[in-house]
N, C-alpha and C positions, 0 to 999 in steps of 0.2 A: 742303216737305222738300228738304234739300240733302245730297248724298252726297260726301264727300271721300275720294279714293283715297289710302290710306296704304301701298300695296304697291310693291315693286320686282319687276321681271320676272326670269325665268330668262333669262340673257343669255350666249350662247356667245361673245361678243366680249370678255368680261372674263377676265383671267388672275388666278385667285384660288386659295385653298386647295383648293377643290373645282372642278374643271374640268367644264363642261357642253359637250356637243356636240349640235347640232340638225341633222338631215338634212332639208332642205326640198325636197320633190318638187313642182315647179310644176304648174300646170294642164296645160300642153302635155306636160311630161315624164310626167304622170300617165297619158297614153294608153299609153306604152310600159310603164309600171309595171303598168297593168291587164292588158296582154297577158302580162307576165311572171308575175303572180300566177295568172291563169287557167290558163295553159299549164303552169306548174310543178305544178299539181294534176291534170294529165291524164297518163295513161300515155304515156310517150315524149315528153311535151310540152316538157321541158327541152331535149332534143336538137333538137326541131323549132324551138324558139325561137332556139337558138344558130345554127341554119342560116338564120335570117331569116324563118321562117314567122310569121304573125300571125293572130289570130282576129278582130281588128277594126282597121281603118285609121282614121287621124285624121279623114278625110273622112266616116266613118260615125258619128262621135261629135258631138253637138251643139256647134257652134262650134269643133270640133277640140280641145276641152279636157275633161279629166276633173276630178275633184275634187282640190283641193290636199291635201297630206298632209305633216305634220311628224312626225318620229320623234325624240323627245327622250331623250338619255342623260344623266341628271343625278342628283347627290345630292339627297336630299330636304331638304338644308340650303341649297340654292341658292335665290335669290329670297326673298321674304317667306314665312316658314314658322312653324309652331307646333312646339315641342319637347314631347313627351309624357314622363311619368315614366320610361317604358322606356328613353328615350335616356340618362338619368342612371345607370341600373343595372338589373339584373334584378329587384331587389326594391325595394319602397317601403313604409316603415312596417311592415316585417315580412311583407308580402304580395307576390305577384307584381305587378310594376309595370304600370300601364296602358299599353298600346300606343296609337298614335294613333287607331285605330278604336274604342277603348274610352273615349276622353276624353268626359266628359259635355258634351253640347251646351250645357247651361246655363252652362258656364264660358266659352263662346265668343260670348256675346251679352249685353251688359249695359251699365250706366252707365260711361262713360269719364272718365278724369282724366288730364290732361297735366301732368307735372312738368318744369319747365324747368331744365336743367343746362348750357345753352349757354355759360355763363360759365366752365365748367371746360375745361381743355385738357390733352392728354396731357403728362405721365404721370399726371395726376390720375385718381382713381377715386371713384365715388360711394359715400359711406358713409351710415350711419344718420342722422347729424346733418344731412347734406346733404338727405336726404329730408324730415326733420322741418322744416327751414328752408323748403324748397320748398312744403310744405303750409301752413305758417304764412303765407307770402307771398301765397298765393291764398285764405287764410282758409277752408280746406276740411278736414273731418274724414273720413277714409276710412271707407267702409262695407263690410261683408262682401260679396264678389262684385263689387265695383268692378273694372274692368279698367284697370290703371295703365300709362300710356304714358310711357316715359323718353325725353325729348327732349334729345339732345346735339348735333344738327346733323351727326352722323356720316355721314348719307347724302350730304352734299355732297362727300364725299371719294371717292365711288364711281368706280371706274375708275383710281384712283391707288394707289400702294404704301401710302400712309398709311391707306387704308381697311382694309387687312389688318393693319397693324402699329402704327398710332398713333391710337388712338381712346380714348374715355373709357368704360370699363366699370364694373361694379358690384363692390363688396366684399360679402362674405357677410353682414355685419351689416345692410346696407341691405335685402337680400332677406329676411332673417329678420324685420326690422321690418315689411315689407309683409305677410308671411305671418301675423304676429301680429295684423294688423288684419282677417284673414279674406279676404285676396286669394288667388285661385286662378289668375288669368291676369294676366300682365304682359308688356310688350313694349318693345323698345329699337330705336333706329334705327342700330345698328351691326352689324357682322358677327357679334358674339358678346355674350352677357350678361356674362361675366367680363371681366377685363382682357385685353389682347391676348395671343393664345395663345403666340406665340413668346417673349414676355417671360416668361410663366408657365413655359414649357418650360425656359428658361435658368435661372430661379431654382430650379426643381425639380431639374434634373439636377446643379446645383452643390451643392445642400444635401441632396437626397433627403427634404426636408420635405414630407410628404403634404399639408399645408395650402396649399401653393403652387400646386397644379395643379387647375384646374376647381373651385374651392371652391363657387361658386354653383350649378353643375350638380350636383356631388356632394351638396349639401344636399338635393337632390330624392330621395335615397335614404332620408332620415330624415323628410322632410316633403313631402307630396304637393302638387305645383303644376305648372303649365305656363307656358312663356314663349314669346314671339315674338321672332324676330331678323330683321334686315335690313328693318325698316320704313323708310318715307320720308315726307317731306312733313308731318311732325308740326307744323311751324310754320304750316301753312295752317289749322289748327283755330282758329277765332276766339276761343273762350273756353276756359279750362282745365278746365271741367266743364260739365255740362248737355247732354251729347250721348251718343249710344249707339255702342258699338263692336261690329262684327260681324267675327268672325275664324274662321269655320268651316273646319277643315282638310279637305283631300281625304282620302277614306277609302282609305288605302294599307294593304293587308293585312300584318300582322306587321311593322310598321315603328315606329320611335321618333320619327318626325317626318313632317310632310307640308306641302306648299305650301298657302298660303291667300291669298285675295283680301281683304285687311284693309281695312275702310272705317270712317269715322266718319260717323254719320247725325245730322244736325241737324234 
């Protein structure tokens, strides 16, 4: 068995639409943090801590180091993640939309299919015919519950302005076609499933045409499905099908999305 990592990290060094901050408390700094936590929970402990009193010195801790600790402040849309129907709207198919903790686990583990669209370049967008052509090229017929991975090469732009503004997204007819084949989970290696957001915003604000803003996302109000964004390394999968995708999301309460360690299992 071989496992290929298809995930991008939550990275606080990137300047993007959603900024993440990560406070990293080192092993040595953890000794001071330990004192602060313990003393702040004692009567008068905060005042005694500020005066320099400590309940444990570094030389009393094994190797003078406590446990490391990272405190992450991040949107659930940073790094590789799964969007649930609740992200698209409060209702789906006339019922309350599934939040991320409600997504069926069966949607998150299954046969994978990679469709190669690396020949397309911004401002191209992936349409229904592109999907049909990609399937014909690999001689594959989609089955219900396949997990479709949209390979654009967009992850190679990570850390650049083009990653946010100049990538190849999907048109609504392409998503509808996949849903018609019984697909419940799909994923793309760009920052978003739709076309670049600032391009959509400009078109919407200049026309007030509702179809111009988040069409693939808003489709999820009428038809129930999930999708992954910010995948990576799709080109490392050696064959376009015949592998398994695992993309179980973190169980975040009352949320519309969550981070996922997405992998391909060969």
